C-alpha positions, -999 to +999 in steps of 0.1 A: +464+384-120+456+399-154+489+389-168+484+353-157+450+352-173+463+366-206+492+340-206+467+313-198+444+323-227+474+325-251+485+290-239+450+276-245+449+291-280+483+276-289+471+242-276+439+244-297+458+254-328+483+226-322+456+200-316+437+210-347+469+207-368+477+172-353+441+161-360+444+173-396+476+155-401+463+123-386+433+124-410+455+130-440+482+104-432+463+077-413+464+054-442+501+058-449+510+021-441+481+008-461+490+031-490+526+019-489+514-016-493+490-008-521+517+010-540+536-023-540+506-039-557+505-010-583+541-014-591+538-052-595+509-047-619+531-023-639+559-048-640+535-075-652+523-053-681+559-045-690+567-082-690+543-088-718+559-090-753+556-057-773+523-052-793+525-065-828+500-066-856+501-104-860+499-113-822+473-137-811+439-121-802+441-135-767+473-116-760+458-083-773+428-088-750+450-097-720+472-065-725+441-043-730+425-058-698+456-054-677+460-018-689+424-011-680+428-025-646+459-003-641+442+028-652+413+021-629+436+012-600+457+045-606+425+065-606+414+051-572+448+058-558+447+094-571+412+100-557+426+090-523+457+112-524+482+087-536+503+101-566+529+085-589+558+107-600+579+096-630+615+106-623+629+104-658+644+136-671+642+154-636+673+166-618+683+142-591+666+151-558+678+130-527+644+138-510+625+120-538+650+097-555+673+069-545+703+065-568+709+029-577+735+035-604+753+061-624+760+062-661+780+086-682+758+115-694+747+112-730+751+141-754+728+170-743+720+157-709+733+175-678+751+156-651+729+149-622+698+143-644+678+111-639+683+090-670+660+060-660+637+052-632+635+015-621+605+025-600+584+057-597+583+079-566+550+077-547+535+104-525+505+105-501+489+140-499+523+155-508+543+133-483+568+109-497+557+072-494+584+056-515+614+071-532+621+064-569+650+041-576+669+058-604+700+058-626+717+092-626+738+108-653+774+115-642+800+139-655+826+125-677+860+119-661 
């Protein structure tokens, strides 16, 4: 009878621990679908900023104000995402990691760059509390020959 009681107590402790872990995971990742959708908006905002012509001294005042406004909105938006556990990770210069990167193309490695290094990221990788939301789409350096 004592053995059954001890096993039952151990089983209950395991159940409590597992339930606590599941509840913590549910709290941390409950917004995963929403965060994935918001990441798309953040990337579209970045694409819009990059579509503007490069800054020049003689550009119209309106264009300067628009660029500054869009960049301010992006900084604010990025801050909100970071406060809620969503992080952007720039892949450029990192070794290719199939867990975080999706190779879209390969290019010959330039001088001084090791094969397997990310040369350019078309998009950034995004994580929610350390869990991958969206992999980065990248161009990877390949060995010659």
